[in-house]
C-alpha positions in Angstrom: -102.5 13.0 -79.1 -104.8 14.3 -76.3 -104.8 17.9 -75.4 -104.2 18.5 -71.7 -104.9 21.8 -70.1 -102.0 23.6 -68.5 -101.1 22.0 -65.2 -103.2 18.9 -65.9 -100.2 16.7 -66.5 -98.6 17.6 -63.2 -101.9 16.9 -61.4 -102.2 13.5 -63.2 -98.6 12.6 -62.3 -99.0 13.7 -58.7 -102.1 11.5 -58.4 -100.5 8.4 -60.0 -97.2 8.7 -58.2 -99.0 8.6 -54.8 -97.0 11.2 -52.8 -93.6 9.9 -53.9 -92.8 13.2 -55.6 -90.2 15.4 -53.8 -90.6 18.2 -56.4 -92.2 18.5 -59.8 -91.4 21.1 -62.4 -93.1 21.7 -65.8 -89.9 23.0 -67.3 -91.2 23.7 -70.8 -94.2 22.8 -72.9 -94.5 19.0 -72.9 -91.5 18.4 -70.5 -91.9 17.6 -66.8 -89.1 16.9 -64.3 -89.9 14.8 -61.2 -87.5 14.8 -58.3 -87.6 11.5 -56.3 -85.9 9.7 -53.5 -83.9 6.7 -54.8 -85.9 4.4 -52.6 -89.1 5.5 -54.4 -87.8 4.9 -58.0 -89.1 1.3 -58.4 -92.6 2.3 -57.3 -92.6 5.3 -59.5 -91.4 3.2 -62.5 -94.3 0.8 -61.9 -96.8 3.7 -61.8 -95.3 5.3 -64.9 -95.5 2.0 -66.8 -98.7 0.4 -65.5 -100.9 3.3 -64.4 -99.9 6.0 -66.9 -99.0 3.8 -69.8 -95.6 5.5 -70.2 -92.8 4.1 -72.3 -89.2 4.1 -70.9 -87.1 6.0 -73.5 -83.7 5.7 -71.7 -81.8 6.1 -68.5 -79.0 8.6 -68.2 -76.4 9.4 -65.6 -74.7 12.7 -64.7 -71.7 13.3 -62.5 -72.8 16.2 -60.4 -70.1 18.1 -58.5 -69.1 17.9 -55.8 -70.4 14.5 -54.6 -73.4 13.1 -56.4 -74.3 10.9 -59.3 -77.7 11.8 -60.8 -79.7 9.1 -62.4 -82.5 10.2 -64.8 -85.2 8.0 -66.1 -86.8 9.5 -69.2 -90.4 8.3 -69.8 -92.6 9.1 -72.8 -96.3 9.7 -72.4 -96.9 9.2 -76.1 -100.7 9.8 -76.1 -100.2 13.1 -74.4 -97.0 14.1 -76.1 -95.1 14.6 -72.9 -91.7 13.5 -71.7 -91.4 13.0 -68.0 -87.9 12.8 -66.5 -87.7 11.2 -63.0 -84.4 12.1 -61.4 -82.7 11.1 -58.2 -79.3 11.8 -56.7 -77.0 9.1 -55.3 -73.9 9.5 -53.1 -71.0 9.6 -55.5 -68.8 7.5 -53.1 -71.1 4.5 -53.4 -74.0 5.1 -55.8 -76.6 2.4 -55.3 -80.2 2.2 -56.4 -82.6 -0.7 -57.0 -82.8 -1.9 -60.5 -86.1 -1.4 -62.3 -85.4 -4.1 -64.9 -87.8 -6.6 -63.3 -90.6 -4.0 -63.6 -89.5 -2.7 -67.0 -87.3 -5.1 -69.0 -86.3 -2.2 -71.4 -84.1 -0.9 -68.5 -81.8 -3.9 -68.4 -79.2 -2.9 -71.0 -79.5 0.8 -70.2 -78.8 0.2 -66.5 -75.8 -1.9 -67.5 -74.4 1.1 -69.5 -74.9 3.5 -66.6 -73.3 0.9 -64.3 -70.2 0.7 -66.4 -69.8 4.4 -67.4 -70.7 6.0 -64.0 -70.2 3.2 -61.4 -73.8 3.1 -60.3 -74.7 -0.2 -58.7 -78.2 -1.3 -59.6 -79.1 -3.8 -56.9 -81.1 -6.8 -58.0 -80.1 -6.3 -61.6 -80.6 -9.7 -63.5 -77.4 -9.5 -65.5 -74.7 -7.1 -64.3 -72.0 -8.3 -66.8 -70.0 -5.8 -68.8 -71.9 -4.5 -71.8 -69.7 -1.8 -73.4 -66.3 -2.1 -71.8 -64.1 -5.1 -72.0 -63.8 -7.6 -69.1 -60.3 -6.4 -68.6 -61.4 -2.8 -68.0 -59.8 -1.6 -64.8 -62.1 -1.9 -61.8 -63.2 1.5 -60.4 -62.5 3.4 -63.6 -65.7 5.0 -64.8 -65.1 6.8 -68.1 -68.0 9.3 -67.8 -67.1 10.5 -64.3 -65.5 13.9 -64.1 -62.4 12.6 -62.3 -61.7 9.9 -65.0 -58.3 10.1 -66.5 -57.5 8.1 -69.6 -54.6 5.8 -69.0 -52.2 5.5 -71.8 -49.9 2.5 -72.3 
């Protein structure tokens, strides 16, 4: 593991991400949050993977009141011992973002999970079939959204 001086990781990220950063916060030791526009996420994913040698750990979703779905891409910079979370907010009414599965195949199944559980449409996704929920699952019912109500028979 390389030892980076304080602030060196944010400088390195800022240089690699080429001005696509809206805001960056070194929230705690070895943890950085990068705010990004949804349209910049594919280019950021490519930079994280190719230029920085990061490994995609997972993608998560959060239903953020009152009207957003937040998508978070968690990247590990293993050699440096950092986790970098790239987050973007989407309109809750129609959450859409370009898939990064063509850039990073590890995202394919994780995006499918977020698609089913939060209703995020990953445009250009190579296989948008159900992964977790049955094919008979009610359309428009997203079990991890705050307004989801379990339907009982």
